TORDOMI-663214 format. One line per field, with one value per residue (C-alpha): x, y, z. Coordinates in Angstrom, 2 decimals, always signed. Layout:
east	c(X:...)
north	c(Y:...)
up	c(Z:...)
END
This chain:
east	c(+115.73:+114.90:+116.74:+118.18:+115.38:+112.75:+114.54:+114.62:+110.94:+110.25:+112.36:+110.50:+107.20:+108.34:+109.41:+106.05:+104.32:+106.39:+105.22:+101.62:+102.30:+103.36:+99.86:+99.95:+97.04:+97.37:+93.92:+92.24:+88.46:+86.86:+83.33:+80.75:+79.45:+82.94:+83.69:+80.52:+81.64:+85.07:+83.55:+80.69:+80.63:+79.66:+81.22:+82.85:+85.39:+88.92:+87.81:+85.11:+87.81:+89.50:+87.68:+89.81:+89.44:+88.47:+86.52:+86.01:+84.45:+84.37:+82.80:+85.65:+86.66:+88.58:+89.36:+87.20:+83.53:+83.79:+82.75:+81.95:+82.92:+86.26:+86.27:+89.45:+89.77:+92.67:+92.74:+94.46:+95.01:+97.54:+99.82:+98.74:+100.38:+97.76:+94.84:+92.12:+90.94:+87.66:+86.66:+83.10:+81.60:+78.95:+80.14:+77.30:+79.80:+80.74:+77.24:+76.77:+78.27:+82.00:+84.17:+87.88:+89.75:+93.41:+95.71:+97.97:+100.91:+102.20:+106.02:+106.35:+103.49:+104.98:+105.18:+102.63:+98.84:+96.88:+93.46:+90.68:+89.76:+86.75:+88.99:+91.07:+88.58:+91.17:+93.35:+94.51:+96.25:+99.45:+99.75:+103.20:+103.20:+101.90:+102.55:+99.64:+100.53:+97.75:+98.44:+96.45:+96.38:+93.34:+94.60:+97.91:+96.45:+95.72:+99.23:+100.55:+98.51:+99.69:+103.34:+105.82:+106.60:+105.40:+105.61:+104.61:+105.58:+102.86:+102.94:+106.72:+107.33:+105.30:+102.79:+102.97:+100.47:+100.88:+100.62:+100.16:+103.33:+104.07:+106.14:+108.96:+108.35:+111.11:+111.29:+110.84:+107.61:+106.31:+107.05:+105.47:+102.30:+102.05:+102.38:+99.97:+97.29:+97.66:+99.08:+98.73:+97.04:+96.98:+99.42:+100.77:+103.00:+104.56:+105.66:+107.15:+109.17:+110.40:+111.84:+113.47:+114.79:+115.76:+119.46:+119.89:+121.23:+123.03:+126.34:+128.85:+131.84:+135.27:+136.27:+139.85:+141.88:+142.34:+142.82:+139.28:+140.34:+142.33:+139.83:+137.49:+134.46:+131.96:+132.69:+131.30:+127.73:+126.95:+124.48:+124.86:+127.07:+125.61:+126.14:+128.35:+130.19:+133.41:+135.66:+134.40:+135.31:+138.83:+137.81:+137.07:+134.68:+135.04:+131.55:+132.32:+128.78:+128.47:+128.35:+128.40:+131.82:+133.16:+134.93:+137.53:+140.00:+141.35:+137.97:+137.42:+140.71:+141.07:+137.43:+134.84:+134.40:+131.15:+128.34:+130.37:+129.23:+131.29:+130.58:+129.65:+131.87:+130.44:+127.22:+127.63:+125.13:+124.99:+126.58:+127.13:+127.41:+127.53:+126.82:+126.18:+123.72:+126.28:+128.43:+125.67:+126.05:+124.88:+122.72:+120.64:+120.53:+119.12:+116.64:+112.87:+112.98:+109.19:+109.00:+111.92:+112.63:+115.99:+118.34:+119.89:+123.54:+122.77:+121.09:+123.43:+126.33:+124.50:+125.49:+123.20:+123.92:+122.68:+122.58:+121.64:+120.50:+120.84:+117.28:+118.62:+120.04:+117.42:+113.68:+111.68:+109.22:+106.98:+105.38:+103.11:+104.31:+102.39:+100.59:+101.29:+100.14:+96.56:+93.47:+91.06:+90.61:+93.46:+92.54:+93.99:+91.07:+88.60:+85.17:+83.49:+85.72:+84.88:+81.90:+80.96:+79.17:+82.47:+85.18:+87.82:+88.04:+87.79:+85.02:+87.28:+88.70:+90.92:+92.64:+91.43:+91.22:+94.43:+97.56:+100.45:+103.63:+106.05:+108.68:+110.13:+108.85:+111.44:+111.45:+112.15:+114.49:+116.99:+117.68:+117.20:+120.24:+118.76:+115.72:+114.53:+111.58:+108.39:+106.29:+104.09:+101.68:+97.99:+97.73:+99.88:+99.13:+96.33:+95.92:+94.51:+95.40:+95.43:+93.69:+94.32:+92.62:+89.32:+88.98:+88.89:+88.20:+91.34:+93.59:+94.80:+98.07:+97.39:+99.30:+99.16:+100.94:+101.14:+98.47:+96.00:+94.58:+94.77:+94.26:+93.19:+95.77:+94.69:+95.20:+97.72:+99.96:+103.60:+103.65:+106.24:+104.87:+106.00:+104.05:+103.51:+106.49:+108.83:+108.79:+109.49:+107.87:+107.62:+105.00:+102.21:+99.17:+96.24:+92.74:+93.75:+96.40:+93.68:+93.79:+97.02:+95.54:+95.24:+98.92:+100.21:+101.94:+103.37:+102.62:+103.13:+102.07:+103.64:+102.65:+103.51:+106.67:+109.87:+111.10:+109.74:+111.17:+110.34:+109.77:+109.95:+113.27:+114.52:+115.74:+114.76:+112.42:+111.09:+107.52:+105.00:+104.33:+107.96:+107.85:+104.27:+104.13:+100.38:+99.47:+102.62:+101.89:+105.62:+105.06:+107.07:+105.75:+103.41:+105.93:+108.42:+110.24:+110.80:+114.51:+115.13:+116.52:+114.51:+114.66:+113.72:+113.18:+113.79:+114.57:+117.39:+118.20:+121.75:+121.73:+120.19:+120.27:+117.82:+118.64:+116.52:+117.98:+117.38:+118.74:+119.00:+119.41:+120.93:+119.27:+117.10:+113.86:+111.98:+113.66:+117.15:+116.07:+114.75:+118.03:+120.11:+117.79:+117.93:+121.72:+121.58:+119.18:+116.47:+113.48:+111.26:+111.70:+109.41:+109.59:+109.88:+109.83:+111.55:+112.52:+114.64:+117.11:+114.43:+112.21:+114.97:+116.64:+118.40:+120.45:+122.57:+123.26:+126.35:+126.36:+129.31:+128.10:+125.91:+127.34:+125.34:+127.01:+124.72:+125.78:+123.81:+123.69:+124.35:+126.21:+123.80:+121.00:+122.58:+120.84:+117.60:+118.93:+118.98:+121.41:+121.14:+123.93:+126.47:+124.86:+123.16:+119.42:+118.43:+115.17:+112.59:+114.71:+115.33:+112.47:+109.06:+108.56:+105.46:+106.35:+106.00:+109.12:+110.62:+113.16:+115.52:+115.95:+118.49:+116.79)
north	c(+89.31:+92.55:+93.19:+96.57:+97.19:+96.51:+98.78:+101.54:+101.05:+101.53:+104.70:+106.08:+105.33:+107.29:+110.20:+110.09:+110.26:+113.35:+114.94:+114.28:+115.87:+119.04:+119.38:+117.52:+115.06:+111.54:+111.86:+115.04:+114.98:+116.39:+117.85:+115.13:+116.78:+117.06:+113.44:+112.47:+114.47:+112.81:+109.32:+109.88:+107.78:+110.85:+113.51:+116.24:+119.02:+118.73:+121.06:+118.59:+115.90:+117.77:+116.56:+118.57:+121.94:+125.11:+127.91:+131.53:+134.57:+138.34:+141.35:+142.56:+145.73:+145.59:+149.28:+152.25:+151.46:+147.77:+145.52:+141.88:+138.75:+137.08:+133.36:+131.66:+127.88:+126.39:+123.03:+121.28:+123.36:+120.84:+121.19:+124.86:+125.30:+125.55:+127.96:+128.83:+132.43:+133.19:+136.80:+137.55:+140.95:+142.60:+144.53:+145.83:+146.87:+143.19:+141.80:+141.36:+138.84:+138.12:+135.50:+134.73:+131.94:+132.09:+129.31:+130.64:+129.00:+129.72:+129.38:+129.04:+126.74:+125.81:+129.43:+131.58:+131.49:+133.12:+134.43:+136.78:+139.59:+141.92:+144.75:+144.42:+144.05:+144.54:+141.53:+138.93:+138.94:+136.92:+135.80:+134.69:+134.04:+137.18:+139.30:+140.05:+141.72:+142.89:+142.61:+144.50:+141.46:+141.72:+144.54:+142.75:+139.47:+140.48:+141.83:+138.53:+136.46:+138.42:+138.22:+135.68:+134.30:+130.82:+131.70:+135.36:+136.85:+138.67:+140.43:+140.98:+137.33:+135.94:+134.45:+133.16:+133.09:+129.86:+130.48:+127.89:+126.70:+124.59:+121.61:+120.27:+117.06:+114.86:+113.54:+109.99:+110.96:+112.69:+109.64:+107.26:+109.32:+109.54:+105.78:+105.06:+107.51:+107.61:+104.27:+101.12:+102.31:+100.90:+98.36:+97.30:+100.35:+99.39:+96.05:+97.86:+100.19:+97.40:+95.66:+98.92:+99.98:+96.65:+96.72:+100.20:+101.69:+98.62:+99.24:+96.83:+97.53:+96.05:+94.19:+94.29:+93.46:+96.34:+97.49:+98.15:+99.28:+102.18:+103.75:+105.54:+103.27:+102.72:+105.73:+105.75:+107.00:+105.99:+103.43:+99.68:+98.13:+95.44:+91.82:+90.45:+87.20:+87.14:+86.68:+90.01:+92.05:+92.76:+93.64:+97.07:+98.19:+101.34:+102.80:+104.72:+106.07:+107.60:+111.41:+112.38:+113.36:+111.31:+112.82:+110.02:+110.71:+107.19:+105.63:+107.99:+106.89:+103.23:+102.16:+101.45:+98.39:+96.75:+97.42:+99.90:+103.49:+106.58:+110.18:+112.54:+115.60:+118.87:+117.45:+116.00:+113.24:+112.05:+108.69:+106.69:+102.97:+100.56:+96.86:+94.07:+91.35:+88.60:+89.96:+89.57:+86.97:+83.62:+83.01:+86.04:+85.07:+81.66:+82.87:+82.99:+81.00:+81.02:+84.82:+85.74:+84.69:+83.42:+86.09:+85.78:+86.52:+89.99:+91.40:+89.55:+91.57:+94.90:+97.74:+99.32:+102.87:+103.93:+107.22:+107.57:+110.61:+110.81:+111.46:+113.37:+115.96:+115.99:+115.93:+114.93:+116.89:+115.84:+117.70:+116.90:+117.75:+120.17:+117.23:+113.98:+111.98:+112.72:+112.03:+110.53:+106.83:+104.60:+102.59:+99.54:+99.08:+96.28:+97.36:+96.16:+98.43:+101.62:+103.74:+105.56:+108.25:+109.40:+111.38:+109.54:+106.91:+109.55:+111.53:+114.18:+114.39:+117.42:+119.19:+122.62:+125.26:+124.08:+124.69:+122.27:+124.10:+121.20:+123.31:+123.41:+126.44:+129.18:+128.66:+124.93:+125.42:+127.37:+124.33:+121.55:+119.28:+116.70:+115.89:+112.72:+111.55:+110.19:+107.24:+105.94:+108.13:+107.55:+105.58:+102.81:+103.50:+100.98:+97.20:+95.02:+91.67:+90.08:+90.80:+94.57:+94.84:+93.70:+96.21:+99.97:+100.82:+98.94:+100.43:+103.59:+104.87:+107.73:+110.96:+113.94:+117.28:+119.86:+118.00:+118.10:+114.76:+114.70:+110.95:+108.82:+106.51:+102.93:+99.95:+97.34:+99.76:+100.66:+104.18:+106.80:+109.53:+112.58:+113.81:+117.44:+117.35:+116.08:+112.43:+110.14:+106.72:+103.96:+101.25:+99.28:+101.48:+99.97:+101.24:+101.80:+104.28:+106.70:+108.01:+109.74:+111.48:+114.94:+114.83:+113.53:+116.40:+114.41:+110.92:+108.88:+105.31:+103.21:+99.58:+96.98:+96.56:+95.16:+94.30:+94.48:+93.67:+90.11:+90.25:+86.47:+86.09:+89.50:+90.16:+91.94:+89.83:+90.17:+91.37:+88.65:+89.94:+90.38:+87.46:+88.04:+90.37:+91.05:+91.18:+93.24:+95.67:+95.85:+97.10:+95.68:+92.93:+90.10:+87.89:+88.47:+91.36:+92.88:+93.69:+97.43:+100.41:+100.80:+102.94:+102.14:+104.10:+102.63:+103.11:+101.60:+101.70:+101.49:+101.54:+104.89:+106.39:+106.15:+106.64:+107.35:+105.40:+105.91:+103.25:+103.10:+99.64:+99.94:+96.72:+94.67:+92.83:+93.30:+90.07:+91.52:+94.71:+92.72:+90.78:+93.97:+95.66:+92.53:+92.76:+96.36:+95.28:+97.78:+98.04:+98.74:+99.25:+100.13:+100.73:+104.34:+104.59:+102.89:+102.55:+105.68:+108.08:+110.79:+108.46:+107.44:+110.88:+112.07:+115.26:+116.43:+120.12:+121.65:+125.32:+127.66:+131.20:+132.03:+129.19:+126.00:+122.78:+120.07:+116.41:+113.31:+109.79:+108.66:+111.08:+110.52:+112.13:+115.53:+115.70:+116.42:+119.73:+123.00:+125.88:+129.66:+132.22:+129.44:+128.13:+124.79:+125.12:+121.87:+120.04:+120.54:+123.16:+125.55:+124.89:+123.15:+119.58:+117.66:+114.66:+114.40:+114.33:+114.23:+116.66:+116.36:+119.41:+120.15:+120.53)
up	c(+129.32:+127.56:+124.32:+123.49:+120.97:+123.64:+126.11:+123.52:+122.87:+126.57:+126.62:+123.60:+125.35:+128.42:+126.24:+124.47:+127.82:+128.58:+125.36:+126.35:+129.73:+127.91:+126.56:+123.24:+123.47:+122.12:+120.58:+119.42:+119.22:+116.06:+115.91:+115.27:+112.10:+110.61:+111.45:+109.58:+106.55:+106.65:+106.79:+104.36:+101.20:+99.18:+96.96:+99.06:+98.99:+100.29:+103.11:+104.19:+104.24:+107.13:+110.22:+112.67:+110.93:+112.78:+111.09:+112.10:+110.37:+110.85:+109.19:+106.94:+105.17:+101.90:+101.44:+100.52:+100.96:+100.16:+103.02:+103.33:+105.22:+105.86:+106.73:+107.90:+108.03:+109.95:+108.22:+111.12:+114.29:+115.65:+112.63:+112.35:+108.96:+106.21:+106.06:+103.57:+103.61:+101.83:+101.18:+100.08:+99.26:+97.14:+94.08:+91.89:+89.21:+88.77:+88.92:+92.65:+95.08:+94.67:+96.37:+96.33:+98.11:+99.14:+100.33:+103.10:+104.86:+108.34:+108.18:+111.97:+112.95:+116.31:+117.46:+115.66:+115.51:+112.69:+113.77:+112.74:+115.10:+114.80:+116.00:+112.82:+109.94:+107.19:+107.89:+110.37:+113.71:+114.18:+117.78:+118.95:+122.67:+124.36:+121.26:+118.93:+115.64:+113.28:+109.56:+106.90:+104.67:+102.44:+100.23:+99.56:+98.33:+94.74:+94.34:+95.65:+93.25:+90.22:+91.27:+89.87:+93.32:+94.17:+97.87:+98.16:+101.56:+103.51:+106.88:+106.72:+105.87:+108.76:+106.34:+102.76:+99.93:+97.95:+94.21:+91.44:+89.70:+86.66:+87.71:+85.58:+83.67:+82.27:+78.73:+80.06:+81.80:+78.69:+76.55:+79.07:+79.30:+75.51:+75.10:+77.95:+76.86:+73.09:+71.96:+74.06:+77.21:+80.72:+82.04:+78.64:+78.47:+81.80:+80.36:+77.36:+79.54:+81.78:+78.76:+77.66:+81.07:+82.63:+83.62:+82.09:+85.33:+86.61:+88.35:+89.79:+91.97:+91.46:+94.61:+95.74:+98.81:+101.23:+104.81:+105.93:+109.38:+107.96:+105.59:+108.01:+107.99:+110.82:+113.07:+116.60:+116.75:+113.17:+111.79:+112.14:+109.48:+107.25:+108.14:+105.38:+104.75:+106.88:+103.85:+102.45:+105.54:+104.27:+100.73:+99.30:+96.60:+94.49:+93.88:+90.69:+90.38:+93.84:+93.76:+97.46:+98.77:+101.69:+104.65:+104.44:+101.64:+102.06:+101.31:+98.40:+96.81:+97.72:+98.08:+100.74:+102.90:+101.76:+104.24:+106.31:+106.84:+106.04:+107.11:+104.29:+103.95:+105.24:+106.70:+110.21:+110.86:+107.22:+106.29:+103.06:+102.41:+99.45:+99.13:+96.62:+97.63:+96.92:+99.77:+102.38:+105.13:+103.65:+106.73:+105.72:+102.03:+102.99:+105.63:+105.12:+101.84:+101.51:+101.58:+99.31:+95.75:+94.55:+93.23:+89.78:+89.06:+87.69:+90.77:+93.12:+91.75:+91.31:+93.62:+96.16:+97.37:+100.80:+102.68:+106.36:+108.35:+112.13:+113.35:+116.37:+113.98:+111.22:+110.66:+107.60:+105.47:+102.59:+99.70:+96.80:+93.33:+91.18:+89.51:+91.36:+93.17:+92.19:+94.31:+91.77:+91.02:+89.94:+86.85:+88.58:+90.99:+90.49:+89.17:+92.36:+94.42:+92.50:+93.42:+90.19:+92.20:+93.68:+91.83:+93.86:+96.61:+99.36:+97.69:+96.13:+92.64:+93.19:+96.09:+94.87:+96.25:+97.93:+95.87:+95.59:+94.65:+94.06:+95.84:+99.34:+101.26:+102.02:+105.79:+105.35:+102.40:+104.47:+106.63:+104.06:+103.57:+101.20:+99.08:+97.39:+95.33:+96.90:+95.78:+92.99:+91.07:+91.80:+88.55:+90.05:+93.72:+94.25:+94.13:+91.38:+92.93:+96.36:+99.63:+99.57:+96.19:+97.68:+100.49:+101.05:+97.39:+96.31:+99.04:+97.30:+98.78:+101.20:+101.86:+104.21:+103.90:+106.70:+108.66:+105.76:+104.62:+100.84:+100.54:+103.50:+105.07:+104.42:+106.77:+105.67:+103.78:+104.45:+105.85:+106.74:+108.98:+110.93:+113.95:+114.92:+117.31:+114.58:+115.68:+112.72:+112.44:+109.86:+110.20:+108.58:+109.15:+111.05:+111.78:+115.41:+114.23:+113.17:+116.74:+115.67:+112.63:+114.19:+115.06:+111.71:+109.95:+107.03:+105.79:+102.64:+101.91:+99.17:+98.92:+101.53:+103.65:+102.23:+105.74:+109.28:+112.68:+113.77:+117.55:+117.88:+116.07:+117.26:+113.74:+110.53:+108.42:+104.86:+104.44:+103.65:+100.11:+98.97:+96.55:+95.39:+92.38:+92.32:+96.03:+96.68:+93.82:+93.10:+89.56:+86.72:+84.52:+85.40:+83.59:+86.44:+84.76:+88.18:+87.95:+87.54:+89.42:+92.63:+95.76:+99.35:+102.54:+105.98:+109.65:+111.69:+115.41:+116.76:+120.56:+121.49:+118.00:+115.09:+111.41:+108.37:+105.46:+101.74:+99.40:+95.62:+94.10:+90.65:+89.45:+91.78:+92.45:+95.75:+96.93:+96.47:+98.23:+101.19:+101.53:+101.61:+104.10:+106.27:+106.22:+107.46:+110.26:+109.51:+111.82:+108.82:+105.09:+102.18:+98.45:+97.29:+93.48:+90.56:+86.88:+86.32:+87.91:+88.07:+90.11:+92.53:+92.72:+95.87:+96.24:+99.19:+99.80:+101.38:+102.28:+102.72:+103.27:+100.29:+98.19:+97.71:+96.59:+95.18:+95.17:+94.18:+95.51:+91.93:+89.71:+86.81:+88.85:+88.24:+84.85:+86.71:+88.04:+86.09:+85.90:+85.84:+85.66:+86.04:+89.25:+89.81:+90.48:+92.23:+91.77:+94.56:+96.30:+93.39:+91.00:+91.23:+90.11:+89.12:+91.35:+95.12:+97.29:+100.77:+102.18:+105.15:+107.38:+110.04:+113.42)
END
């Protein structure tokens, strides 16, 4: 008999076939020469790393008597979001040949095409359906570059020039980098900080008797509740540290049923839940004993905060920070895995001339309802131990933004990805998945899975590396100092609905994380980042007219935001940051 999960998988397959029938191919063929550049074990530019790119050139005019050539590269025509425009001309007054490169962004990639046309030598043509609108772009670029705007509007806002920005850096990051680079160096500083930070953010909830049925938990159409011990079903927990307002005033005052979901106020389709591992169904806590370590009393009683987003209502975006993650070599890789002739594992050592702003673009920002931090920096985003350390240059974590490969996706790694049609997936990437590359708009890898769906048992199971510090690259100390604040990202299916879930564990090892995610019956779950509130940050936005209210999954995360003229200026949405991040947009 088919289970509900298998039936849903069949439905999704039918829907995918419908998408293909609309003209979106499952596999997009790249020119042979560009595929060779992509695969070459040789130094290259970030442009040569884009095997699906399309390039066009025209004879251009820049005003007055200055003429030259304009070359436009659509870095991924399926995503159709990022372009590089190169202008070359001869200027004897400046010593001859001149060249400038501009990083442009199309704010409406699903509707508008940006093209060069010989009939309009002073700019580009924006094609939207049957409408073709010329834009005298070339003269405006210098003004845009000298402006203070990170996203400078061109062509009446139908195109943006991306300008460099300086991303914010926290005091903790500054101190860590100083110790790593100037004092101890390497992994030793990580051990130091784990001793300093262990249990720093730990929270526990006071359990009390209550009437769970009357406090607004588990509304119809919401995520699956966690499987908890029966005796805990009538108890309530007061999550003092949670900063997102609940729709249920009863739950806000009296407490929340552990593992139940509660609608967030002012944002339909967003839900909150809290749980301690010691409240989980004992059958789950005792399952898969060879894959999961035993939990100590501290992490058993430490609170986990979860937020879920209805995928029917929201879609996910991803952005690099102004500095991280980088694309050069991680110092963690084994000497045999490093090719000294290459500046990085993919042949690039920088993403220049592309510009990473560390800020949500205006078109996306207007419909963003939440943002949260991404994954490990490149320094820690590769393997030193285990099977993944001995293949693919040490298996550096890959990432893609707006269809542009900035670090190749590596097989065997936990991956969250968004296709060009907005479809959200989480999976362990395999070589066969490279057929999807042209259609991947956003992707981020971060280690190995915490949980996966076990088809044989028809249940959520821990990943095979959960209890293996080195092969799992869980960070922390080799001496098992793994307990700290950690965040996870996962997917859950409840009948015909899918939910993206972000969880912050106030004090946990990967084993405790796996047990909680098992209890919530996730289809897939992976580590996000760890060790501090700035690395596990999540903010939710509520809008009322021109007013923006900012709330945080944990109240202490508010220290990461800024203020101006008495208004909160939120991280990622209001000012650029040096770390990569995800953002959730209303469809």
